[in-house]
Backbone as numpy.savetxt, mean C-alpha at the origin, in Angstrom:
# Nx Ny Nz CAx CAy CAz Cx Cy Cz
-6.50 -7.27 -11.31 -5.63 -7.74 -9.91 -7.14 -6.96 -8.78
-6.80 -7.33 -7.76 -8.29 -7.36 -6.82 -6.75 -6.77 -5.89
-7.83 -6.10 -4.32 -7.06 -5.42 -3.38 -7.27 -6.51 -2.61
-5.73 -6.86 -1.55 -6.18 -8.41 -0.63 -5.76 -6.64 0.60
-7.38 -7.72 1.20 -6.90 -6.84 2.34 -6.72 -7.90 3.53
-5.25 -6.81 4.19 -4.15 -7.45 5.43 -3.87 -7.22 6.76
-3.46 -8.24 7.39 -3.18 -7.61 8.92 -1.82 -7.65 8.66
-0.98 -7.89 10.34 -0.04 -7.91 10.19 1.05 -9.66 10.41
-0.11 -10.40 10.36 1.14 -11.78 10.50 1.02 -12.20 8.42
-0.35 -11.51 7.53 -0.03 -11.00 6.83 0.57 -11.14 5.74
0.97 -10.06 6.34 1.85 -8.81 5.37 3.18 -9.08 5.26
3.60 -9.83 6.51 5.08 -10.53 6.56 4.68 -11.17 5.53
3.79 -12.58 5.18 4.24 -13.58 4.60 4.02 -12.74 2.72
3.71 -11.69 2.48 2.75 -11.52 0.81 3.93 -10.86 0.37
5.43 -10.07 1.33 6.17 -9.59 1.08 7.59 -10.20 0.49
7.17 -11.16 1.33 8.37 -12.38 0.62 7.60 -13.60 -0.06
6.30 -13.95 -0.12 5.48 -14.38 -1.36 5.79 -13.40 -3.03
5.80 -12.32 -2.85 5.28 -11.62 -3.90 6.13 -10.20 -3.96
7.13 -10.55 -5.27 7.73 -10.11 -5.55 8.08 -8.86 -5.03
6.69 -7.49 -5.34 6.47 -6.04 -5.55 5.00 -6.00 -5.15
5.01 -5.81 -4.41 4.01 -5.49 -3.03 3.97 -4.19 -2.71
2.68 -3.38 -2.49 2.82 -2.06 -2.29 1.00 -1.48 -1.48
1.80 -1.37 -0.24 0.79 -1.26 1.01 -0.09 0.23 1.31
-1.11 0.01 0.88 -1.95 1.22 1.22 -2.75 1.19 2.83
-1.85 1.89 4.06 -2.65 2.25 5.97 -3.23 2.95 5.68
-5.00 2.70 5.96 -5.30 4.01 6.17 -6.22 3.52 7.79
-6.60 4.78 7.19 -7.96 4.85 9.01 -9.24 5.29 8.37
-10.31 4.43 8.93 -11.82 4.88 8.65 -11.98 6.31 8.47
-11.05 6.84 9.66 -12.15 8.56 9.46 -10.76 9.53 8.47
-10.69 9.21 7.69 -9.43 9.67 7.01 -10.40 9.90 5.71
-9.88 10.92 5.55 -10.91 11.40 4.42 -10.03 11.32 2.85
-9.03 11.96 3.17 -7.95 11.12 1.35 -8.51 9.89 1.51
-7.99 9.04 2.26 -8.16 7.75 1.96 -9.01 7.02 1.41
-10.33 7.97 2.00 -11.53 7.42 1.25 -11.62 8.68 -0.30
-10.45 9.78 -0.41 -10.71 9.81 -1.17 -9.49 9.19 -2.73
-8.58 8.38 -1.99 -7.82 7.87 -2.93 -8.15 6.58 -3.38
-9.20 5.43 -3.00 -9.42 4.89 -2.22 -10.15 4.43 -4.77
-10.41 5.34 -4.86 -11.49 4.70 -6.11 -9.56 4.83 -6.93
-9.14 5.59 -6.92 -7.64 5.50 -8.35 -7.32 3.73 -7.24
-7.04 3.53 -6.32 -6.13 2.20 -5.41 -6.69 1.73 -6.11
-7.94 1.64 -6.26 -8.07 0.37 -6.90 -8.72 -0.17 -8.49
-8.08 1.44 -9.37 -7.76 1.22 -10.92 -6.64 0.85 -11.14
-6.02 1.22 -9.94 -4.43 1.02 -10.93 -4.09 -0.41 -10.25
-5.13 -1.21 -9.28 -5.00 -2.58 -9.29 -4.68 -3.34 -10.10
-5.92 -2.50 -10.89 -7.06 -3.58 -12.10 -6.01 -3.02 -13.40
-5.57 -1.85 -13.38 -5.06 -1.21 -14.93 -3.46 -2.58 -14.86
-3.59 -3.45 -15.91 -2.19 -4.25 -16.54 -1.16 -3.39 -16.86
-1.24 -2.21 -16.16 0.23 -1.44 -16.25 0.96 -1.87 -15.34
0.41 -2.18 -14.10 0.88 -2.46 -12.59 0.52 -3.96 -12.61
0.61 -5.30 -13.85 -0.20 -5.95 -13.15 0.23 -7.28 -12.24
1.38 -6.43 -12.54 2.94 -7.22 -11.28 3.09 -6.94 -9.82
2.65 -6.10 -9.60 2.43 -5.24 -8.55 1.57 -5.81 -7.72
1.48 -6.89 -6.64 -0.07 -7.26 -5.40 0.27 -5.45 -4.68
-1.47 -5.45 -4.35 -1.96 -4.06 -3.93 -2.51 -4.51 -2.86
-2.49 -3.71 -1.77 -2.86 -4.83 -0.28 -3.32 -3.37 0.28
-4.59 -3.21 1.08 -4.50 -2.37 2.16 -4.79 -3.03 3.47
-4.27 -1.84 4.41 -4.74 -2.42 6.08 -4.87 -1.43 6.35
-5.59 -1.48 7.98 -6.15 -0.94 8.39 -5.21 0.06 9.77
-4.47 1.18 9.88 -3.52 1.12 10.29 -3.58 1.49 11.32
-4.70 1.59 12.37 -4.48 0.66 14.21 -5.32 -0.35 14.41
-5.50 -0.75 13.11 -5.47 -2.69 13.96 -4.33 -3.09 13.49
-3.12 -2.50 12.96 -2.26 -3.17 12.95 -0.66 -2.69 12.79
-0.52 -2.09 14.22 0.60 -1.58 15.35 1.85 -1.74 14.58
1.98 -2.93 14.07 2.94 -3.73 14.23 3.70 -3.11 12.68
2.99 -3.05 11.47 3.78 -3.14 9.88 3.65 -1.80 10.54
2.64 -1.11 10.94 2.68 0.67 11.09 4.07 1.03 12.26
4.55 0.56 12.99 5.54 1.19 13.45 7.08 0.87 12.57
7.09 -0.85 11.62 8.02 -1.25 10.74 8.42 0.19 10.31
7.66 0.79 9.29 7.15 1.72 8.53 7.66 2.84 8.97
7.22 3.27 9.78 7.01 4.83 10.71 5.98 6.23 10.06
5.25 4.53 10.53 3.83 5.89 9.84 3.72 6.72 10.64
3.33 8.34 9.84 3.22 9.16 10.49 1.87 10.01 10.36
1.38 9.01 9.43 -0.29 9.82 9.08 -0.85 8.78 7.74
-1.62 9.39 7.12 -2.70 8.40 6.59 -3.43 9.45 6.17
-2.91 9.12 3.87 -3.04 7.61 3.81 -1.77 7.36 3.57
-1.08 6.30 4.26 0.35 6.30 4.33 0.81 4.99 2.98
1.60 5.07 2.73 1.93 3.88 1.41 3.62 3.25 1.77
2.80 2.06 1.79 4.51 1.43 1.96 5.04 0.45 0.04
5.75 0.65 -0.16 6.37 -0.12 -1.22 7.54 -1.53 -1.48
7.61 -2.31 -1.58 8.64 -3.67 -1.20 8.70 -3.94 -2.33
10.27 -4.59 -2.41 10.35 -5.57 -3.63 11.41 -6.87 -3.02
10.87 -7.75 -3.71 11.21 -9.21 -2.58 11.50 -9.05 -1.31
10.53 -8.40 -0.68 9.93 -8.70 0.80 11.70 -7.41 1.93
12.12 -6.67 0.85 12.72 -4.95 1.08 11.74 -4.14 1.28
11.38 -3.24 2.33 10.96 -2.16 2.06 11.53 -1.19 0.97
11.32 -0.82 -0.21 11.74 0.61 -1.38 11.65 1.71 -0.20
10.50 2.06 -0.45 10.09 3.27 -0.18 8.75 3.30 1.10
8.78 4.91 1.82 7.03 5.03 2.35 7.29 5.96 1.93
6.58 6.63 2.69 5.67 7.77 2.87 3.70 8.28 2.78
3.48 8.96 3.39 2.29 10.01 3.01 2.23 10.51 1.78
1.39 10.19 0.28 0.78 10.34 -0.22 -0.81 10.64 0.29
-1.19 11.76 -1.03 -2.51 12.43 -1.36 -2.93 12.70 -1.90
-2.20 12.51 -3.61 -2.65 12.82 -5.13 -2.60 11.30 -5.10
-3.02 11.41 -6.44 -3.20 10.20 -7.59 -2.74 9.97 -8.31
-2.12 11.16 -8.79 -0.48 11.26 -9.70 0.95 11.35 -8.18
0.69 11.83 -7.32 1.37 10.90 -5.91 1.54 9.45 -6.04
0.62 8.79 -5.66 0.35 7.26 -5.68 1.21 6.84 -7.23
0.57 7.33 -8.59 1.06 6.34 -9.94 2.48 6.64 -9.45
2.94 7.49 -9.20 4.08 7.92 -9.45 5.22 7.23 -8.12
4.49 6.70 -7.25 5.63 5.47 -5.99 5.05 4.43 -6.70
3.98 4.02 -7.93 3.64 2.67 -8.56 5.18 2.31 -9.01
4.84 3.66 -10.37 5.78 3.78 -11.79 7.81 3.09 -10.74
7.94 3.11 -9.96 9.13 3.83 -9.32 9.33 1.90 -8.77
8.03 0.95 -8.35 8.26 0.24 -8.21 8.61 -0.56 -9.03
7.97 -0.21 -10.38 7.88 -0.92 -11.75 9.27 -1.34 -12.26
């Protein structure tokens, strides 16, 4: 599966169209965001998570979504099921990201 680049308007549509969505909020200057990028891409292609829609958003360019999840820093992840925010927070490791995805399963 691919990673969808999104914005405030598209995210609202996506979380209601897709059953399971994980959003990675990033900042261009965030070194941990860059470190986790390969793992995020790998998980998006993993058949285990094929029922999850993977979304990437620039936090500073999308203030509405960032505020909605009460983003406190980056990389910040949010998971949605059937349009409802299930969990969110800062994740700095591949293991933490995998744990979040498994909760969405």
